[in-house]
Residue, then its C-alpha position, 0 to 999 in steps of 0.5 A: x499499499x502507499x505511504x499515503x492511502x488508508x485502505x487497499x486503492x486497486x482492490x476498490x477500484x476492482x470492485x468498482x469495475x466488477x459492480x458496473x460489469x466492467x473486468x478489471x487485470x492487475x497491471x504489473x510492470x516488468x521490464x521499467x521500473x525505477x524503484x526497483x532499479x535503484x535497490x536491485x542494481x544487479x538485475x539491471x538488463x547489461x550490454x554486452x560491454x557491461x554499460x547499463x541498458x536504458x532507453x531515453x537517457x543516460x545512467x550517469x545521468x546526475x539527479x539535477x539533469x534535467x530528465x527526457x521522456x519515456x527515460x527508464x534502464x531496463x531490469x531484466x527477469x532474472x535472479x532477484x528481480x524475477x523472484x520479486x515479480x513472483x512473489x508480486x503475481x502470488x500476492x496479487x492472485x490469493x489478495x484477490x479471489x475475484x481476479x479478472x486477469x494479470x496484465x504485465x507491462x514491457x516483456x520481450x525487451x532488450x533483444x539480449x542481456x548481458x547482467x550477472x544473472x543472465x552470464x551465469x545461466x548462457x555458462x549453465x546450458x553451455x552457451x558462449x555470451x560473447x557470440x550473439x545467437x546464444x545470446x539470443x537463445x538464452x534470451x528467448x529461454x529466460x523470458x518463455x521461464x518468465x511467462x511459464x512461471x507467472x502462468x504456473x501462479x495465477x493458474x493456481x488461483x485462478x484457472x480461467x484470469x486472462x494474462x498478456x504479456x505487452x510486447x507479444x504481440x509484434x508480427x516478426x516474434x512468433x515465439x511469444x503469441x502462444x504465451x497469453x490468453x489473447x491478444x492486445x496490440x499495443x498502437x497508439x497511432x498518434x505518435x506511434x504506429x500511426x492508424x495503418x499498423x492494425x488492421x494487419x495485426x487484426x488479420x494475423x490473429x484472425x486468421x489464427x481464432x485469436x480473441x485479440x484487441x486494439x489498444x490506443x490512449x485519451x492522450x494527445x500523444x502518449x502515455x504518461x501526457x497529464x492533463x493531454x486530451x485527444x478530441x472526443x471524435x477523435x477517438x470515435x474514430x479510432x473505436x471505429x477502425x479497430x472494430x470495424x477489424x474485428x478488434x475488441x478494445x482499450x482506451x488506457x489513461x494515468x491516474x492522478x496521484x491524487x488517485x482521483x478519478x478525472x471526469x473529463x477523462x470518463x467524459x471522452x472515453x464514455x463518448x467513444x465507448x457509446x459508439x461502440x455500444x451501437x456498432x457492436x451489433x456489425x464487428x464480430x462473429x464474421x469471415x473474410x470475403x477478401x480473395x488478396x493474400x498476402x503471404x507475410x515477409x515478418x519484416x515489419x515495414x515491408x509488411x506495413x509499407x504493403x498494407x499500407x498501399x491496399x489500404x489507401x487503395x482501399x483494396x481489402x485483403x487477408x493473411x495467406x499462410x502456403x500450409x493452409x492452401x490456398x485456394x481460396x485467393x485470386x492473387x498473392x502477392x509476397x512483400x520484398x523479402x519473403x523466405x519460403x521453406x521449401x514445402x511453401x514455396x513448391x504450394x506456391x508453384x501448384x497453385x500457379x500453375x492451377x490459375x492463382x496469379x502472383x505478385x513478387x517484390x525484392x528479393x522475395x521467392x528466393x532461396x535461403x542462400x539468395x542463389x536462384x528464383x524459387x518460383x518460375x518468374x521467367x527469370x534466373x538471379x543475378x545478385x542485388x543491386x550494385x548502387x543505393x538507387x536506381x531509376x525507373x522508366x514504367x512500360x505501357x502497362x505499369x504508366x497509368x498516372x505516372x511521369x513518363x521519365x524515369x522515377x527515382x527508385x530510393x534503393x536499387x533492384x535485384x538484378x536478373x537476367x530475363x527467360x521467358x519473361x515480358x518486360x514491363x518496366x526497363x531501370x536507369x542506373x545512376x551514373x555512380x554511386x554518391x562518395x564525398x570524392x564522387x558526387x552530385x547537387x544535395x542527394x542523389x546522381x542522376x540517371x544514364x540516359x541508357x536503360x541497363x541490361x536488367x529489367x525493373x518489373x516483368x511478368x510470365x504469364x500469372x506472375x509478376x516480379x517488380x525488383x526492388x524492396x518498394x514495401x520498405x520504401x513506400x513505409x520510409x518515403x511514401x512516393x504517390x508514383x512507388x503506390x501507383x506503379x505497384x498498384x498498377x502492376x497488382x491491376x494485370x492478375x488480380x482482375x476482380x477485386x472482392x471490393x471497388x469504394x471510391x475514395x480518397x487515400x485516407x478513407x479505408x475499407x472492409x467487407x466482410x460476411x456475418x454468418x448468424x445473421x446471412x448479412x455480408x455487412x461493408x466498413x467505409x471510415x474517413x477522415x485525414x491525419x494530420x502531422x502537427x510535431x511528432x503528433x498525429x492528428x484526427x480532428x477534420x472528418x469531412x463527409x464524403x457524400x456519393x460514394x460509389x460501391x462496387x462489391x462481389x456477393x454471391x449470394x442474392x442481395x435482398x436490401x441494402x441499409x445504412x446501419x446507423x440510419x436505419x435508411x434502405x438505398x437502391x443496388x443494381x446486381x447483376x449476376x455475382x456483382x452488387x453496384x450501389x451508391x453510398x450517399x454519407x460518410x462522416x468518420x465511419x458509417x456501415x452498409x448491411x446487405x441482406x442476402x437469400x440462400x442462393x449461391x452463385x458459381x465462383 
């Protein structure tokens, strides 16, 4: 108990939440704890050279130095500190007979530790601390031991309670996905991640059949901002953005040290949850309709760059796993660096041979040693680019909406020699790589007038290969011409999208089927985040009128209804194609298509 309190505040908050039917898992910090760092210096995480591992600050700063935001020493869950967390866990479990669950924060960081406890542990396991891979292996063993011990303590007292270790929902760290009862996706779109980070993660965990929720905050910026407020309109938009992708919702705040609840905080959050209550009937227990599959690379920039392009073009997609079957997809995309097992490569080649189509970019489809393609793209691999950047001249089939001169790509293309493929775009190399002794102008070297002897994009039947890591490039630079170039390539093989929506690039769309109610549901959102300093702000949500939509529906549609307004709208159906116009999208709009059991041929 805090020394200024004379009652159990945690228990009182839990009881108050239970009175109104709200679950209240208990939060325990792991990775950052300033008091424990002072009391247990031997358990502070260390770098290989013995220095303290810290985020955002200087370990040796004097007490009077100005402290940066988010500046904490990392704690290592080993030795006495692990025992302390286990004891806290047991105390919470024993103290609260109606405990709903536990939430452990700042887990799985940093990615390696060389404190005295870890050095001893590595020696015991026969691992060499000087070998980075050995240190990483011990990191995994240590955290697995920690998560399993905490879970075992919880289960001893509360067999059905939830447990989540925050930091364990990243797509490129699948080793942690199984240690939780559910997934919490901490995105805070205002200051990290942005508004397009969550959809790909939501689709991934939905495909695994996991329960998941999105996590944002009431703050203008991020955690720990006392007195900072996001507008109710922005929170409503964020709630809708989570729920349209099947995510439950978490809005974080931070209590004043006085222990008093800030009622303006809860008024704002309450407005968002009132909207959640209005729309939840149409957001869960749904099935994907998307026929565009994304095979994840597990490189976050590549995966998010690709999905950002698809979201901006309102092209709905789902996560594809070659080992789980591919036949429901018309087209697959492999972004930048998808490393395929031999079995997965055979599955994808068989999928293409059966009539499926494929778009690969960058080093995707190369064998692990990067000597040859595992899939027949109509070209032989020659090696990586010799240049730090280059230029592309789009051919006739890829040039829609793009300049007719060579345009800059911020990274060089993989070099391939064409065997039996059609060239869709050519490369113009720069005259030289930029050095102190050899340079031109402020940034990059201009292009040679003659094309290189290797292509930028090729097509063989239903396969298109784009030689640049264009998805990563879009994540880092966001050039519209790069997006349009890749989408032009996609359009050549993805011929009938399930959904075509006429929204600006900030519009988002999702089309799903709710089998229990025999209805399709279309979600449309529109808001334009504005970057102000370090914060992405949603303030302007102008209504968008007369949004033309074309949908593929395998059943006879009986009626189309604007859910929030309760109004029917006209539509035209020809076979499995339904066309309609949404009169108005203001922030978020939903349309129901009620259908009969009649099924059309695919």
